[in-house]
Short mmCIF file of the C-alpha atoms (twelve columns), coordinates in Angstrom:
data_MODEL
# 
_entry.id   MODEL 
# 
loop_
_atom_site.group_PDB 
_atom_site.id 
_atom_site.type_symbol 
_atom_site.label_atom_id 
_atom_site.label_alt_id 
_atom_site.label_comp_id 
_atom_site.label_asym_id 
_atom_site.label_seq_id 
_atom_site.Cartn_x 
_atom_site.Cartn_y 
_atom_site.Cartn_z 
_atom_site.pdbx_PDB_model_num 
ATOM 1  C CA . UNK A 1  -0.665 14.071 -3.959  1 
ATOM 2  C CA . UNK A 2  0.063  12.965 -7.463  1 
ATOM 3  C CA . UNK A 3  1.645  9.960  -8.628  1 
ATOM 4  C CA . UNK A 4  4.548  9.870  -10.924 1 
ATOM 5  C CA . UNK A 5  8.089  8.066  -11.108 1 
ATOM 6  C CA . UNK A 6  10.176 8.691  -7.969  1 
ATOM 7  C CA . UNK A 7  13.739 10.371 -8.971  1 
ATOM 8  C CA . UNK A 8  16.111 9.218  -6.080  1 
ATOM 9  C CA . UNK A 9  18.158 12.394 -5.187  1 
ATOM 10 C CA . UNK A 10 20.412 13.311 -2.142  1 
ATOM 11 C CA . UNK A 11 18.686 15.870 0.005   1 
ATOM 12 C CA . UNK A 12 20.957 19.194 0.582   1 
ATOM 13 C CA . UNK A 13 18.402 21.866 2.433   1 
ATOM 14 C CA . UNK A 14 15.244 23.838 1.575   1 
ATOM 15 C CA . UNK A 15 14.397 27.423 1.466   1 
ATOM 16 C CA . UNK A 16 11.655 29.793 0.283   1 
ATOM 17 C CA . UNK A 17 12.584 31.713 -3.026  1 
ATOM 18 C CA . UNK A 18 11.937 35.141 -3.910  1 
ATOM 19 C CA . UNK A 19 8.145  34.400 -4.579  1 
ATOM 20 C CA . UNK A 20 7.617  32.529 -0.994  1 
ATOM 21 C CA . UNK A 21 7.785  29.266 -2.595  1 
ATOM 22 C CA . UNK A 22 9.410  26.225 -0.554  1 
ATOM 23 C CA . UNK A 23 11.643 24.773 -2.739  1 
ATOM 24 C CA . UNK A 24 14.207 21.946 -2.361  1 
ATOM 25 C CA . UNK A 25 18.186 21.875 -3.436  1 
ATOM 26 C CA . UNK A 26 19.406 18.466 -3.897  1 
ATOM 27 C CA . UNK A 27 22.039 16.385 -5.995  1 
ATOM 28 C CA . UNK A 28 20.750 14.113 -8.568  1 
ATOM 29 C CA . UNK A 29 23.807 11.722 -8.606  1 
ATOM 30 C CA . UNK A 30 22.875 10.299 -12.181 1 
ATOM 31 C CA . UNK A 31 22.908 13.760 -13.671 1 
ATOM 32 C CA . UNK A 32 24.940 16.078 -11.480 1 
ATOM 33 C CA . UNK A 33 28.689 16.639 -12.201 1 
ATOM 34 C CA . UNK A 34 30.640 16.730 -8.850  1 
ATOM 35 C CA . UNK A 35 30.228 19.966 -7.068  1 
ATOM 36 C CA . UNK A 36 26.945 20.982 -8.336  1 
ATOM 37 C CA . UNK A 37 23.296 20.780 -7.182  1 
ATOM 38 C CA . UNK A 38 19.982 21.203 -8.635  1 
ATOM 39 C CA . UNK A 39 16.650 22.925 -7.486  1 
ATOM 40 C CA . UNK A 40 13.133 22.058 -7.628  1 
ATOM 41 C CA . UNK A 41 10.123 23.659 -8.557  1 
ATOM 42 C CA . UNK A 42 8.104  24.809 -5.382  1 
ATOM 43 C CA . UNK A 43 7.145  21.971 -3.167  1 
ATOM 44 C CA . UNK A 44 3.897  20.884 -3.131  1 
ATOM 45 C CA . UNK A 45 3.900  18.085 -0.080  1 
ATOM 46 C CA . UNK A 46 5.984  15.421 1.620   1 
ATOM 47 C CA . UNK A 47 5.055  12.126 3.063   1 
ATOM 48 C CA . UNK A 48 6.923  9.181  4.628   1 
ATOM 49 C CA . UNK A 49 8.108  6.825  2.098   1 
ATOM 50 C CA . UNK A 50 7.551  2.890  2.952   1 
ATOM 51 C CA . UNK A 51 11.058 2.098  1.570   1 
ATOM 52 C CA . UNK A 52 13.663 1.277  4.122   1 
ATOM 53 C CA . UNK A 53 16.542 3.480  4.997   1 
ATOM 54 C CA . UNK A 54 20.171 3.023  5.329   1 
ATOM 55 C CA . UNK A 55 20.869 4.601  9.012   1 
ATOM 56 C CA . UNK A 56 24.647 4.901  9.070   1 
ATOM 57 C CA . UNK A 57 24.607 6.415  12.404  1 
ATOM 58 C CA . UNK A 58 21.996 3.833  13.748  1 
ATOM 59 C CA . UNK A 59 20.271 6.562  15.860  1 
ATOM 60 C CA . UNK A 60 16.893 6.578  14.266  1 
ATOM 61 C CA . UNK A 61 17.029 10.310 13.171  1 
ATOM 62 C CA . UNK A 62 16.961 9.641  9.567   1 
ATOM 63 C CA . UNK A 63 13.595 8.569  7.482   1 
ATOM 64 C CA . UNK A 64 12.791 8.355  3.623   1 
ATOM 65 C CA . UNK A 65 10.588 10.449 2.361   1 
ATOM 66 C CA . UNK A 66 8.653  11.247 -0.860  1 
ATOM 67 C CA . UNK A 67 8.570  15.167 -1.705  1 
ATOM 68 C CA . UNK A 68 6.062  16.170 -4.600  1 
ATOM 69 C CA . UNK A 69 6.890  19.409 -6.517  1 
ATOM 70 C CA . UNK A 70 4.983  20.919 -9.068  1 
ATOM 71 C CA . UNK A 71 7.114  19.240 -11.714 1 
ATOM 72 C CA . UNK A 72 8.419  16.155 -10.320 1 
ATOM 73 C CA . UNK A 73 8.423  13.510 -7.572  1 
ATOM 74 C CA . UNK A 74 11.793 12.765 -5.115  1 
ATOM 75 C CA . UNK A 75 12.323 10.085 -3.123  1 
ATOM 76 C CA . UNK A 76 15.303 10.947 -0.384  1 
ATOM 77 C CA . UNK A 77 16.671 10.336 2.853   1 
ATOM 78 C CA . UNK A 78 16.696 13.240 5.312   1 
ATOM 79 C CA . UNK A 79 16.879 13.874 8.973   1 
ATOM 80 C CA . UNK A 80 13.312 13.424 10.650  1 
ATOM 81 C CA . UNK A 81 13.797 16.986 12.466  1 
ATOM 82 C CA . UNK A 82 14.234 18.607 8.657   1 
ATOM 83 C CA . UNK A 83 11.439 16.367 7.427   1 
ATOM 84 C CA . UNK A 84 8.964  18.111 10.257  1 
ATOM 85 C CA . UNK A 85 10.239 21.273 9.766   1 
ATOM 86 C CA . UNK A 86 9.810  21.162 5.844   1 
ATOM 87 C CA . UNK A 87 6.220  19.747 6.523   1 
ATOM 88 C CA . UNK A 88 5.377  22.816 9.068   1 
ATOM 89 C CA . UNK A 89 6.680  25.128 6.353   1 
ATOM 90 C CA . UNK A 90 3.884  23.667 3.801   1 
ATOM 91 C CA . UNK A 91 1.514  24.559 6.473   1 
ATOM 92 C CA . UNK A 92 0.750  21.257 8.213   1 
ATOM 93 C CA . UNK A 93 1.967  18.180 10.106  1 
ATOM 94 C CA . UNK A 94 4.393  15.263 8.472   1 
ATOM 95 C CA . UNK A 95 1.305  12.678 7.502   1 
ATOM 96 C CA . UNK A 96 1.940  9.325  9.536   1 
# 
């Protein structure tokens, strides 16, 4: 995966677009007005981040991940199950 500055964003969900590419919907608190969200370019990969997370529920079901798209690199927290699902959507398993 490419190395770029990671943009910290808030994960909302991911889906496939009309072309079949996996895309990410997110909020960038630095630029998004209240009630709006952004959409990524096609997602190329996901990996676990080595950064610590804020796990408000304390159940260990949240992780921090780096998601690389065609145009940007994002760092975000998301449920582990969603991250594993995203990795499967991209055709593989979540790297350790």
